[in-house]
VEXRO-205560 format. One record per residue (C-alpha): x, y, z. Coordinates in steps of 0.2 Angstrom, whole numbers, plus 5000, padded with zeros to 4 digits. Each point is the difference from the previous one (the first is absolute). Layout:
N
XYZ ...
This chain:
111
511650645042 499350145010 498650044987 499449825001 499950015019 499050164999 498949924986 499649855011 499650115015 498950114989 499149854993 499749935017 499350175007 498850024985 499449825000 499750005019 498150035004 499650155010 498450005009 498750124996 499850145012 498250045003 499750184999 498150005004 499550034982 501050175000 500849964983 498349964992 499250165007 501550104993 499949924983 498150024999 500250195005 501250034986 499250094985 499749904984 501150044986 499050054985 500649954983 500050124986 498949974985 501049904987 499750134986 500650145012 501649905003 500349984982 499750194997 501350045014 501349904990 499550044982 499850195001 501850035006 500749874988 499150084986 500650185005 501849945001 499849924983 499350154992 501450115008 501349884993 499250004983 499950195000 501950015001 500249894985 500150074982 498549944991 500850024983 501449885005 498749875005 498850024985 501250014986 500849825002 498349935003 499350084984 501549954990 499749825006 498250004995 500450074983 501349864997 498949865007 499749854989 498249945003 500549824997 501250015015 498650085011 498849854998 500949885012 500250135012 498150045000 499649825001 501149985016 499250165007 498249924997 500549845008 500750085015 498450115002 499049844998 501049915013 499850145013 498250024996 499749815002 501050005017 499050145007 498349924995 500649835008 500550095016 498450095001 499049844997 500949925014 499550135012 498249974998 
């Protein structure tokens, strides 16, 4: 019950119109005097993100045993049946085509 009274009070206070206090354009002059915030080059922003992520990935990969990773992959490639690989390759080609088509249509809509 007490929360409802406070909510009603708060709603009335926020909905009530308060008159604008004229400050003789002081606010406008202060805002005009603030320095314009420059934005970084988008490539520099990407570089700032990608370099540390790449370094961390290489650090993690350097701690893994390369033999333990390559041996199962090599065994899988040796036992791979090419007949089973064809549907996987077709699905991959269709996904790449869909992504390429989507990017081209997005690029065309920008111009």
